C-alpha positions in Angstrom: 0.0 0.0 0.0 1.4 3.4 -1.0 0.6 6.6 0.6 1.0 9.8 -1.4 2.8 12.5 0.3 3.3 16.1 -0.6 6.7 16.8 -2.1 8.3 20.1 -1.6 10.0 21.5 -4.7 13.2 23.6 -4.4 14.6 26.1 -6.9 17.2 23.8 -8.3 14.6 21.1 -8.9 12.1 23.5 -10.4 14.5 25.2 -12.8 16.6 22.1 -13.5 13.4 20.1 -14.1 12.1 22.9 -16.5 15.3 23.1 -18.5 16.1 19.4 -18.6 12.5 18.4 -19.1 12.0 20.9 -21.8 15.2 19.7 -23.6 14.5 16.0 -23.3 10.8 16.5 -24.2 11.9 18.7 -27.1 14.1 16.0 -28.5 11.3 13.4 -28.2 8.8 15.7 -29.9 11.4 16.7 -32.5 11.9 13.1 -33.5 8.2 12.7 -33.9 8.0 15.8 -36.1 11.2 15.1 -38.0 10.4 11.5 -38.9 6.6 11.9 -39.0 6.7 14.3 -41.9 9.8 16.6 -42.0 8.0 19.3 -39.9 11.3 20.3 -38.3 12.5 21.2 -41.7 9.4 23.2 -42.3 10.0 25.2 -39.1 13.6 25.8 -40.1 12.5 26.9 -43.6 10.6 29.8 -42.0 13.9 31.2 -40.6 16.8 30.0 -42.8 17.9 29.2 -46.3 16.7 25.8 -47.5 20.1 24.2 -47.1 20.1 25.2 -43.4 16.5 24.4 -42.7 16.9 21.1 -40.8 19.6 22.5 -38.5 17.8 25.8 -38.0 14.6 23.9 -37.4 16.2 21.8 -34.6 17.8 24.9 -33.0 14.6 26.9 -33.0 12.5 23.9 -31.8 14.9 23.0 -28.9 15.1 26.6 -27.8 11.3 27.0 -27.8 11.1 23.6 -26.0 13.4 24.8 -23.2 11.4 28.0 -22.9 8.1 26.1 -22.6 9.8 23.7 -20.1 10.6 26.7 -17.9 7.0 28.0 -18.3 5.7 24.5 -17.2 8.1 24.6 -14.2 6.8 28.0 -13.2 3.2 26.9 -13.4 3.6 23.5 -11.8 5.6 24.8 -8.9 2.9 27.3 -7.8 1.5 26.4 -4.4 -2.1 26.2 -5.6 -1.0 23.7 -8.3 1.2 21.8 -5.9 -1.9 21.1 -3.8 -3.4 19.3 -6.8 -0.3 17.6 -8.1 0.9 15.0 -5.6 2.3 12.0 -7.4 4.0 11.0 -10.6 0.8 10.3 -12.6 -0.4 13.8 -11.7 2.7 15.3 -13.3 2.1 13.1 -16.4 -1.5 14.4 -16.6 -0.3 18.0 -16.1 2.3 17.6 -18.8 -0.2 16.2 -21.2 -2.6 19.0 -20.6 0.3 21.5 -20.9 1.4 19.9 -24.2 -2.1 20.1 -25.6 -2.5 23.7 -24.7 0.9 24.7 -26.2 0.1 22.7 -29.3 -3.1 24.6 -29.8 -1.3 27.9 -29.1 1.6 27.0 -31.4 -0.6 25.8 -34.2 -3.2 28.5 -33.9 -1.1 31.5 -33.1 2.7 31.2 -33.2 3.1 29.3 -36.5 0.6 31.4 -38.4 2.3 34.6 -37.1 5.7 33.3 -38.1 4.4 32.3 -41.6 2.9 35.8 -42.1 6.1 37.4 -40.9 8.1 35.7 -43.7 5.3 36.0 -46.3 4.3 32.3 -46.6 0.6 31.7 -47.2 0.7 27.9 -47.0 3.3 25.4 -46.0 4.6 23.0 -48.6 4.0 19.4 -47.7 6.9 17.8 -49.5 6.8 14.7 -47.2 3.6 13.2 -48.5 2.8 11.8 -51.9 -0.8 12.8 -51.4 -2.0 16.3 -52.0 -4.4 18.7 -50.4 -6.6 18.1 -47.3 -5.2 14.6 -46.7 -1.7 16.0 -46.4 -2.9 18.9 -44.1 -4.8 16.5 -41.9 -1.8 14.2 -41.6 0.5 17.2 -40.8 -2.0 18.4 -38.1 -2.2 14.9 -36.5 1.6 14.6 -36.4 1.9 18.1 -34.9 -0.8 17.3 -32.3 0.7 13.9 -31.4 4.2 15.5 -31.1 2.9 18.0 -28.6 1.3 15.3 -26.5 4.6 13.4 -26.6 6.3 16.7 -25.4 3.9 17.0 -22.5 4.2 13.4 -21.5 8.0 13.4 -21.4 8.1 16.9 -19.8 5.9 15.8 -16.9 7.8 12.6 -16.4 11.3 14.2 -16.5 10.2 17.1 -14.3 8.8 14.7 -11.7 11.8 12.4 -11.8 14.3 15.3 -11.4 12.3 16.4 -8.4 12.5 13.0 -6.8 8.9 12.0 -7.5 8.8 8.3 -8.7 6.1 6.3 -10.2 4.1 4.2 -7.7 5.7 0.9 -8.8 9.2 2.2 -8.3 8.3 3.7 -4.9 7.0 0.3 -3.8 10.2 -1.5 -4.8 12.9 1.0 -4.1 13.4 2.5 -0.7 13.3 6.3 -0.8 15.2 8.3 1.7 
């Protein structure tokens, strides 16, 4: 039988969890976007010459991932939130919710603003042999799934860095 206890977060755990969680989650999400349809290259194409698009896309994506990891750390470490988030699964759920919200924000606000800034009306979908709505739907699904992966990994890494283990681990490994 496991009893959930409140865990006090300290500054090192909060900011270390935000940076590390954001980076690791960004890599996981980036792999989904990169191999799920070259979306990292599309992101880089908004900021760099075509031959630099993949590298620029990864640099931009990981920077944004760390920033959002710090935003997550700031929100999750608030006392009001800490009263609701007590165990590992709560951090996973909070991360998934956070990933969904930033996915909607990124897809509905950030990406369209960036596209407008560089004068791009529609994104090319070079990664699919199918045209039109099917390609756009697939791109949106990969984008959405990528953000859920980001949130899942972010919540797990943040909790782990702060000494919050999954129930099965807590039951088998003595915690000091």
